[in-house]
C-alpha positions in Angstrom: 120.4 -18.3 295.8 123.6 -18.3 297.8 125.7 -18.3 294.6 123.8 -15.2 293.4 124.6 -13.4 296.6 128.3 -14.3 296.2 128.5 -13.1 292.6 126.8 -9.9 293.7 129.6 -9.4 296.2 132.4 -9.8 293.7 130.6 -7.5 291.4 130.5 -4.9 294.1 134.3 -5.3 294.6 134.8 -4.7 290.9 132.8 -1.5 291.0 134.8 -0.4 294.0 138.1 -1.0 292.2 136.7 0.8 289.1 135.8 3.7 291.4 139.3 3.8 292.9 140.8 3.8 289.4 138.4 6.7 288.4 139.4 8.8 291.4 143.1 8.1 290.7 142.6 9.2 287.1 140.7 12.3 288.3 143.5 13.2 290.6 146.0 12.8 287.8 143.9 15.0 285.5 143.6 17.6 288.2 147.3 17.7 288.8 147.9 18.0 285.0 145.5 21.0 284.9 147.2 22.6 287.8 150.7 22.2 286.2 149.4 23.8 283.0 147.8 26.7 284.9 151.1 27.2 286.8 153.2 27.2 283.7 150.8 29.6 282.0 150.9 32.0 284.9 154.7 31.8 285.0 154.7 32.6 281.3 152.5 35.7 281.7 154.5 36.8 284.7 157.6 36.7 282.5 156.0 38.7 279.8 154.9 41.3 282.3 158.4 41.6 283.7 159.8 41.9 280.2 157.4 44.7 279.3 158.2 46.5 282.6 161.9 46.2 281.9 161.3 47.8 278.5 159.5 50.7 280.1 162.2 50.8 282.7 
């Protein structure tokens, strides 16, 4: 019985590590999405400026 409890504990630690990895991966994914959104908004801003310069 004692051994089972111990293995249960290590299993719990593994799941905690997996959760930590998941949150890190999520954070990286969010940062990537943010970068894409920023570059996209910068691109559209540039296009708007270009169009305004043409109108001038």
